[in-house]
N, C-alpha and C positions, 0 to 999 in steps of 0.2 A: 452414207451409212452402209455398213456391210456386216456380214455374220460369218462365223467360223464353225464348221462342222467338227465335232469332237467325238472321239471314242469314249467308252465308259471309263477307261483308265485315265485318259486325258482329262475327262470331266472331273473326276475325283481329285486329281492333283493340280488342276488348273485354276483359273480365276473363280471367284464365288459366283454361283448361278442363282437365278431367281427361283423362289419356291412359292407354290400356291398355298392358299389359306385353307387347306383340307385338315379336318380334325385328325384323321388317321395318319397324315403326314407328320403332324406335330407330335402325336403319340409315339410314332416310330423314331422321330428325331430325338425325343427325350430318352427313349430306351437306349439308343446307340450312344448318346452322350454320357450315359451312366446314371440316369435318374431312374430309381426303382419304384415300382408301385404307383405310377402316375399315368394319367391319360388326359387328352384334350377332347372336350365335348363342345359342340356348337350350341349356344344358348339361343332359344327361341322365346322372344318376349322378355319378361322380367328375369332378373338374376337374383337368387337368394343363396344363402349358405356360404360354404367355404369355396369360393371360386375366384380365379384371377383372370380378368378380362384383358383382351388384346384388341386394340383398335386405334384410330387416329386421335391426336391430341390438339393442343392449342398453345398460345403464348401466355407466359406468366412472368411475374416480377422476379428479378434475380434474388438468389439466396444471400442472406447476410452471413450465414455460417454453414459450411458444408456438413451434413449429417454423418457422424462417425459410424452409425449402425446400419447404413444403407450401402449395399453393393450396387454400383451403377457404372456401366461402360458406355462410351460413345460409339456410334456407328461411324467408322472412318473409311469404309469402302462401300460401293454399291452392292446390293443384293444380299448382304449379310444380315439383314434385319431379323429374319426368322430365328436364326440361331442366337443372335444377340438378345432378342426379347426373351427367349426361353432361359438363357443364362441369367439375365437380369431378374427373372422370377425365382428360379430354383435356388440360386445362390443367396437369396434372401429368405428362404423358407427352411429353417432348421428341422422341421418335422418331416421334410422329404429326405429320403435316404439316397445318397449319391455315392458313386464308387470312389476308390482311393485316388485315382488319377485326377478326377474332377475336384476332390477335396484339396489335393496338393496345388492345383491351379488356382483355386480360390484363395488359399493361404498365400501363395506366391504373389498374387496381384492385389491383395486386399488393401495395402497401403499405397497403391499407385493412384495417380489422378485418373479421372474417367477417360480422357483421350488415350493415355498410355495403356489402360486396361483394354480399350478398344483395339489398339494396335497389337496387344498381346493375343487377343482373340483371333483377329484376322490373319496374323502371321503364324498361328498355331497349325501345323500341317494336319494333325489328327482332327481338329475341329472343322477345318475346311473340307477335309475328305469326307467326314460324316455328313456335313451339310450338303455337299454336292452329290453325294450318293443318294439323297432323298429325291432328286429330280428324276421323274419317270417318264412323263409325257414327252414325245419327240420335240414339240415346239419349245419345251423348257429345257430338256436334258441334253439336246444336241446342239444348241445354239448359245453362244456367248455374245452379248451385245457389245459392240465397240462404240466408243464415244464419237459424236459427230463433231463438226468443226467448231460448233458453239460451246462445246464442253458438256453437252447433254447426252442423253441416251435415246435409243429408239422408242422408249416409253413416251417421250415428248411428242412423238409423231402419231400418237393415237393408241399405242399398245397399253396393256394393263400395267398398273403400278401397284406393287404390294409393299405395304409398310405396316409394321406392327409396334404397338405401344403397350406396355404392361402396367396394370394397376395392382399394387401389392400392399397388403397390410403388414406393417412392421412395428412391433412394440407400441401398439395403441394409436398408430398414425398411418393413414393411407397415403402412399406415394405413387405419383405417375412417373414412370420411367420410359422416356422417349429418347432413343439413342441419338436422334438428330438435335435434341435440345442439350444445352451445355451442362445441365445439372438436374437432379431429381426435383420434382415439384410436389410439395405437400398439399393435399386436397382436403384434409380434415382429420379429426380424431374420432376414436370409437372406444367404448368401454366394454362391449361384449364382442369377443372375437368372432363369434358365429354370425354376428350382424354387422360386420365391418362394411359391407357393401352399402349400407344406408348412408355412410359418410360421403360417398361419391355418386349416389344414385342420380342426383340432379345433373352433375357434370356429364355423366354417360348418356342420360336421356337427351340432354341438350345437344350433344354431339350427334346422336342418332337422328334427331329431328333435322339437324343441318344436312346430314347425308340424304335424308328423304327429300328435303327441299331442293337440293342440288342434283338429285337423281344419281347419286353416287352409290355404287355397290359397296357393302361392308360386311364384315363378319365379326361376331362377338364369340370368343372362345373362352372356356373355363378349364383350368387345370385342376383336376381333382384326383382322388384315389381311383385306381383301376381295380378290376376284380381281384387281381393278385394282392394288392394292398389291403383290400377288405378282408380277404381270406387270411392274410398274415396277421392282421389285428385280431381276428377271431382265434387264430392259433395261439396268440399270446394270452388271450383270455383263458383258453382251455388249459394251457400250460400252468398258468398261475393258479387257477382253481384246482387243478390236479395236484399241484404241490401243497396247497393248503389242506386239501382233503387227506393227503398222505400224512401230513403233520398231525392232523386231528386223529386219524386212525392210529398213529403211533401212541397217542395219549390214551386212547380208549382200549386198544388191544395190542398185545405183544406177539400175536401169532398171525395177524392178517397177511403179512408179507409172504408167509410160507405157502399160501395158496393163491397169491396174486403176483405172478412173475412177469406178466406181459408189460411192455413199456413202449414209449415212443422215443425217437432219437432227439432227446432234449437239447443236446449241444447244437445240433443242426438248426433246431427251431429258434433257439435263443438269438440267432443272428438275423432273424427275419422280423420286419415290420415294427410297429409301435405297440406300446403296452397299454391296454385298457382293462380295468379290473371290474368284474361283476361278481359280487359275493352273495347275492340274494338267495340262490338255490342252496349253497353250502350252509348259509346261516339257518335256513329252515330245518335242516337235518343235522344240526350241530352235535347231537348226542346219540344219533342212530347209526350204529356201525354198518348195518346192512345197506341202508340208504346211501351212506357216504361211499361205500364200496361201489354201489351201482352208479353213483355220480362220477366217481373216478373212472370206471370202465367206459362210461358214456364220453367223457372227455378224451380218453385214449382213442376211441373209435372215431370221434369227430376230428381229432388231430390227423389221424391217418387219412381220412377222407379229404380233409382240406389240403394236406400235402400233395395228394394225388391230383387234386384240382389245380393247385398252383403249378405243378409240373406240366399239366395239360395246357394251361394258359401260356406258360413260357414257350412251349413247343409251337403253339399257334402264333406267338409273336415272331419266332424265328421264321416260320413259313411266310408270314406277311412281309417280313423284311426281305426275304429272298425274292418274293414276287415283285416288291417295289424296286429293289436295287438291281435286279437282273437286267442285263443289256439285251433288249429285244430287237435292237436296231439291225444287226446282221440278218436275223430271221425275216424281218419285215422287208428289208431291201431285196433279199433273195426271193421271197414270195412274190413281190411285185415284178421282179425280173422274169420269173417263170410265167406269170400271167401275161406279161408283155410278149414273151416269146411264143406263147400259145395263141396269141391274138385275142385274148379275152379281156384285156385291160380296158380298151376303149368302150366296149359294151357295158362293162360294169360301171365305168365312170358315167356313161350316158344314163344308165338306169338309176344311179344315185342322184343325178341332177333332176331326173323326172320325179323322183320321190320327194325331193326338196321343193319342187314347184307345186306339187299336189298338196303340200302341207299348208 
């Protein structure tokens, strides 16, 4: 068994590399793949609400008929399971906003069989580059494992193995999407979309109990709306209420617009987030011009505040991405060389060993 040291550029353009199960990594991965307003969160204990879990699966009976409404791709190369599981989730969730390139990829591969979809993913240079750019730690980002003589990988020699499986609610039915399994697996039906997890609670808990018994580390992640997505939904609320307030003011007064000229960038807002309607406040002041004007002004102020908050969140995402994808390798190697030339390296290593022995 051997390993190959790679530069950052070679890593992005080379074979798929192993990614760890960090929530921040999956959040950054989705963002770069073109998924808007979503984040990955590690679930501690029970899972409730609108969450999509990722973890190991089991064997099930073959399907009699392949489901036409489920997007599922097989994993056809090693180390691609992180991106594959994310795509198997987001391409089955119409409420998640994705960019044009990812939409076109979904449309192009929709009628393909799972294995061919898997090859389409693994041979897509942009998807591979995004995936590989997420590897940050030296042991993951600078090493590509080569197969051994038996066709296995270094993971079989005691290294960590990462594999992800998606559980996704689709049209009243929960599906397990394991890229190493030939087809999707139906785990149960649900009537309340907000309680879909109840249909698979037993399956997931049984799997977790098995991990505990075998002393196997695992992680359960949920893909939910991030703060940007929450802000965008509220922006939609405010825009809709503002519009209804203006329509009602037009009915009650012909002069109100002459003294209310401030406005928000509605065309920009319309492109953001999902629409949720809350009419309770407007209904309470349906015939009161002054109160409706105050409500409209409040909506405008909140829209401006939310847009600024969204802008800040987007900038933070870019900073986090830069920190994660920046190639620290040259700096680290140069720093170690300087310590060695100054004669400080051996002393630091010895001090670190002493600290480990004291723990």
